[in-house]
VEXDREN-2710 file (C-alpha; in Angstrom, 1 decimal):
% VEXDREN-2710
k/r/px/py/pz
1/UNK/0.0/0.0/0.0
2/UNK/1.1/3.6/-0.6
3/UNK/2.1/5.3/2.6
4/UNK/-0.5/7.5/4.2
5/UNK/1.4/10.7/3.3
6/UNK/1.6/9.7/-0.4
7/UNK/-1.3/11.1/-2.5
8/UNK/-3.5/8.1/-3.9
9/UNK/-5.2/9.5/-7.1
10/UNK/-6.6/6.1/-8.0
11/UNK/-8.0/5.8/-4.4
12/UNK/-9.5/9.4/-5.0
13/UNK/-11.1/8.4/-8.3
14/UNK/-12.7/5.4/-6.7
15/UNK/-14.2/7.7/-3.9
16/UNK/-15.5/10.0/-6.2
17/UNK/-17.3/7.2/-8.3
18/UNK/-18.8/5.6/-5.2
19/UNK/-21.8/8.0/-5.0
20/UNK/-22.5/7.9/-8.7
21/UNK/-22.8/4.2/-8.1
22/UNK/-25.2/4.5/-5.2
23/UNK/-22.6/3.7/-2.7
24/UNK/-22.6/6.0/0.5
25/UNK/-21.0/6.2/3.9
26/UNK/-17.5/5.6/2.4
27/UNK/-15.1/8.6/3.6
28/UNK/-12.0/7.2/2.2
29/UNK/-10.3/4.7/-0.4
30/UNK/-6.7/3.8/-0.6
31/UNK/-5.7/1.7/-3.9
32/UNK/-2.7/-0.9/-3.5
33/UNK/-1.5/-4.2/-4.6
34/UNK/-1.2/-7.5/-3.5
35/UNK/1.1/-10.5/-4.1
36/UNK/0.5/-14.1/-2.9
37/UNK/3.4/-16.5/-2.7
38/UNK/2.8/-20.3/-2.2
39/UNK/6.0/-21.9/-0.5
40/UNK/7.3/-25.6/-1.0
41/UNK/7.7/-26.8/2.5
42/UNK/7.2/-25.4/6.0
43/UNK/7.0/-21.6/6.7
44/UNK/9.6/-21.3/9.2
45/UNK/11.7/-18.0/10.5
46/UNK/14.1/-18.5/7.5
47/UNK/11.5/-18.6/5.0
48/UNK/9.9/-15.6/6.4
49/UNK/13.0/-13.7/6.4
50/UNK/13.6/-14.6/2.9
51/UNK/10.2/-13.3/1.9
52/UNK/10.4/-10.1/3.7
53/UNK/13.8/-9.5/2.0
54/UNK/12.2/-10.2/-1.4
55/UNK/9.2/-8.0/-0.5
56/UNK/11.6/-5.1/0.4
57/UNK/13.8/-5.4/-2.6
58/UNK/11.6/-6.5/-5.6
59/UNK/7.7/-6.4/-4.8
60/UNK/7.7/-3.2/-3.0
61/UNK/9.0/0.3/-3.3
62/UNK/9.9/1.1/0.4
63/UNK/10.3/4.9/-0.3
64/UNK/6.8/5.3/-1.0
65/UNK/5.0/2.0/0.1
66/UNK/4.4/0.1/3.2
67/UNK/4.3/-3.6/2.9
68/UNK/3.1/-6.4/5.3
69/UNK/4.1/-10.3/5.0
70/UNK/1.6/-12.7/6.4
71/UNK/1.1/-16.3/6.4
72/UNK/-2.4/-17.7/5.7
73/UNK/-3.5/-21.3/5.7
74/UNK/-3.3/-23.0/2.1
75/UNK/-6.7/-23.1/0.3
76/UNK/-7.8/-26.8/-0.3
77/UNK/-9.0/-27.3/-3.7
78/UNK/-12.0/-29.5/-4.1
END
């Protein structure tokens, strides 16, 4: 996500469009991006450290963006 102090014109465009779409009661919109990585094997401290390094050097621009690394359970395909 963009840091709070960085202007977000895409978020502002969405916020402006919401009333025209009949959506009210929203006071702010921030637009961002998300990457989902699937790991082979266990998610341990070493794997999380490698992913954090990957996020800070390749996936995010830490000058203008904040990022979060989080682990979610794998989805079971049926």
